[in-house]
N, C-alpha and C positions, 0 to 999 in steps of 0.2 A: 047283181049285188056283188059288191067289191070282195076280192079275197083277202081273207084276215091272214096274218102271220102270226100264230099263237107265240107266247113268250116260252122261252126255253130257260130252264133252272138246272145249274150244274153243282153238285156237290164234290168237293175236293177234300180228300183226307189222306193221311200219311204221317209218318214219325217226324220228331222235332229235327228240323235241318235239312230235309229231305228237297225243299224247293217248291212247296205249295204255292206261296205268293208269287214267285218267279213264274211257274208255270201259268199262272192265272192272268199275270201281267201282260203276257204277249196277246191276250185277246181284249184289252181294255183300251186299245190305240184308237179304235173306230168311233169317232165321235158322232157318226151319223146315225146310231141306232141307240135306244135307250139303253144304259148299262146301269147294273147294281151290284154292289158289293157288300156281303155281309159276313163277318166273323163272329157266329153265335156263341152264347156262354161265356162271354168275357166279364161278365158281371159288372158290379159298380166300382167306383174308386179310379185308380189309375187308368187312362185309356189305353186300348190295345194299340201296339205299335204298327201291326198289319194294317189297321182301320187308317192310321195317322198317314203312313207311308202310301196307301193307295190315293187317299184323299189328296195329299200333296202332289203326287207325282201325275195324277189324272184327274183334274179339277171337274171335267165334264161327268165323271162318274157319280152316282148317288150312292154314298155310303150309308148304309143302314145299320141302325144300332138294334139291340134286342127288343126295345119297346115298341119300336116301329115295324118289325118284322111282320108279324101276322096280318095286319091291315094291308100293308104294301104288298105281300106275296098274293093277297087275294084280289087285288086291283091292279095288277100289272098291266101297262100299255101294251098294244100290239107290237109285237117284234122285239119285246124286251129281251135281254139277256141278263141272267142274274147267277154270280157266282157267289156260292157259300163255302167259306173256307172253314173246314172242321179241324178245331185245335186237337191235339194229340192228347189232351186230359178229358176230352169227351168219349163215352161210350157209344160206339159206333151203332151197336145193337138196338139202343133206346132212343137214338135221334128222332126228335118229333118230325123232322124234315123227310124222314124216310118214306113216308106215306104219300108224299107229294109225287106226281108224275115228273120225274127228274132222271139226269144222266148222273151216275155215280163213278167218279174217276178216283182211283187210289194211285198216288205218287209213290213210288216204292224204290229201293236200291235197285241196280241193274241187274244183279243176280237174282233176285226175287221175281222181277219182271220176266225172267225167262222161264219161270217155273209155272206148273200147274198147282205147285205146292200148296200147303195149308198155313195160313194166317188169317188174322180178323181182317186184313184188308182184301185178301182173296175172296172171303166168305161174303162180304159186304158190297164190293165193288162189281160193276159190270164192265169196267174198262181198266186196265193196268198201264202207267206211264212210267218209264224208268227216270229217275231222279237222280240226286247226288250219290256217290258211292260212300256209304257211312255205315257206322254199326249201329244197327237198331237196338235200342234199349230194351231190356228184358220187361215184358209186361207185368211186373210185379207190384205196380202202385205206389213204388219208394221214390219215384222222380218227383223232386221238388220244382215248383214253378213259381217264380218270384216278379211281381210286377211293380215298378216304383216311378212316380211321376217326377219329371225333371223341369217341368215348366217353369220358366223365369231363371233357371240356372245356366250360366254360361261357364265354359271351359277353355283354358289356354291350351293348344296343342300337347306341349310336353306333358303337362300334368294328365290330361286325358290318355296320352299313350300308356304312362306308367299306371294309371287306374284301370284301363283296359287289360293290360299285361297282368296285373294282380288277380282280376276276376278269372281270367281265361287260364291263368296259371294255378289255379286252386287254392289262392289265399283264402277265400271265404267258402272253402267245400269244392269238390270236383264239379265244374261247370261243363256241360256238354253243348251248350247253345247260348248265344247272347244275340240279342238285337236291340238296337235302340236308336233314338233321335237325339242328337246333341247340338247345342247352339255353341258356336265359337266367337270370340270377340271381333272378328272381322265382319260380323253381321250374317254370315253364312251358316246354314244348318246343314248336318251331314246324318245320312243313315249308315249306321255301323252295324256289321254282320260278322259273326263268328260261329263256325260248326265245328266241333271236334271231329278230327280225320282228316279235314281239308285244309289247305295250306292259307296259313296267315290270317289277318283280320281285315275285311273288306270296308272300304271307305267310298261312300257315294254321295256326292254333293246333290242336295236337294235344289232345284230351281225356283226358289223362293225370293220374295224381295228381302233385300238387307235389312237387317234389324240393327240400328245404329244409335237408338236413342232410348236409353234406359233398358231395364230388363225385358226381353221378349214375352210378349202375352201368348203368341202361339204354342200349341201342346207339344210337348216333347217328353221322353221317358225312356226307360229301360226295362227290358226284361230279360230274365236269366233262368234257365233250365239246368237242373244238376241234381246233386246228391248232398244231402245234410248241409244246405246252403246257409250261412250265416247272415241272415236279411239284415239284422240290426247292426251289425259291423259294417257290412257293404253300405248300408244307408248311411251311417255316420261318415265313413270314408268319402262318399259322394259329396255330402254336406261340405266337409272341409277343402275338398278339391275345387269347389266351386268359387269363382272371383268374387271378390268382396265389392261392395258397391263402388268404393273408392278406385279400387284398380279397374273395373269394368268402365267406369266414366273415363278414365285416363285413356284405356286402350280405345275407346269408341272415338274420343276426340282425335287422337291420331290417324285413325282409320277413316273418318270424315273428311279429314285434311287431305289424306293421300288420295282418295278417291275423287275429291274436288280437284286436286291438281292433274290427276289422270285424265279426267273428263275435259279440263281445260286445254290440256296438251292435244287430246284427240282430236277436238273441235277446230284447233288451229290448224293441225295437220291436214284434216279433211278440206278446210277452206282454202289451204295452199294449193292442194291437188286439184280442187275444183277449179282455181284460177288459172292453173297451168293448162289443163284441158281446154 
């Protein structure tokens, strides 16, 4: 009788900006085993940025949505590894996944990881991992969380920098966390990350096919956590910061010509080098 390798389920929790998705991502590179990712409780409407990011960066990983979770978790293949990222807005004590045979990992600030101290993560987890050195928001239920779809919208870099500086600078209410996926007119998409208390805004290019003909159809969006956030004003600014159809078409024509010329030059150089060899 063959030895079966039972699936493993890991629940990962922690405050906003602590590095939950980053910690999970280190385990998602192995394409030789079945890998699954779920960020539960994200609801309907705009897509979770974490789900999009994992799907774009690790195409071999099966990204589960809430409606698929129950059936898939009951019928996992042998050797599967499942990572469930628990959003900070969910109540750890009442998670339906708590009843599963699973590993519970809490990502916490380094000073908390050194303590046997009391916190909701200490009570819930069976393993603590040191994450980013951030100030943990008070658990008073006052933290706002806003999610907005940006699918089809494209931003030129200067306008995007101004927009992000406004949001992270508190123009729409104090923001402690921002993450999003933004499309640029050169056809590339970027994952953008801001955590209050950490230096600067991080830009990471996603390795996706260039989108240079019309508005991109792949999903993009923005998530902001903070206090008394003015979502309507933020959404209006996002809309007016987006490139018009005319400007987008102009940019895309220029970039298509640029890449066509660059590809032609590279091909000529390669042929010359081959002939010399």
